[in-house]
N, C-alpha and C positions, 0 to 999 in steps of 0.2 A: 474414447477420452471424453470426459465431461466438460461442460462449459467453463467451470471455475479452474479446471486443470489447464485448459487452453489459454485462459487469461493469465494465469500465473506463469506459465512457460513463456508467453509472449512478453510479459513484463520483464522477466529475467533476460530474455534474448535482446531486449532493448536497453539493457544496462541498468535496470532498476535494482538497487541494492538495499533501499530503505523505503518503507511505507509508513506514513503517519496516519493513524486510524482510530476510529471508535468501533469497538467490537459490537456486533449486533447479530441477531439470528440470520439475516439474509447473507451475511458475508463471512460467517464462521468457516465454512469449507474453503473459501478462497484464502483466508488468512492462514489456515493450517497448511494448505498446499504451498503457499509462499514461504512459510517457515521451512518446509521440507526442502525447498530449493535454495535455501540459504539467504533469503531476503529477510532483513531485520524488520521488526515491527515496533514502532514507537506509539504507545497508547496515549491518547489525549482525552480531554474531558469536554471539548467543544469543537464543533465543525470549523469555526473560524480559526481556532488555534491550529488545527491540522493543515488548513490551507496556508496560513502564514508560515508555518514551519516548513512545509513542502516548497514554498516559493523561496524562502531564505536558503534552504538546502540546495536548490537548483542554482541559485545565484552564486553561492560560495563555492560549491563543489564542481559546477559545470556539468552536472549529471541530471537526468530526469528527476523531478520532484513529484511524488505521487501521494495523494491523500485519499482516504476511503472512509465512508460513513454509511450507516444503514439509512434507509428511507424512514421518514417519520419524524 
């Protein structure tokens, strides 16, 4: 099992059902694996937007809020 697969399965096992993200080359495999596991992806245009959305999601839903962005 590859690292991105382990991470995706761990996120799913921890109750993550949505990830707020910016797609980039380093995280494409992870986002594809998350989609295969039924985790929804919400694309954003700025890292701060992803963080704010994940924080709000966690507060409102009482579930883990996750954001993901490529380095750079």
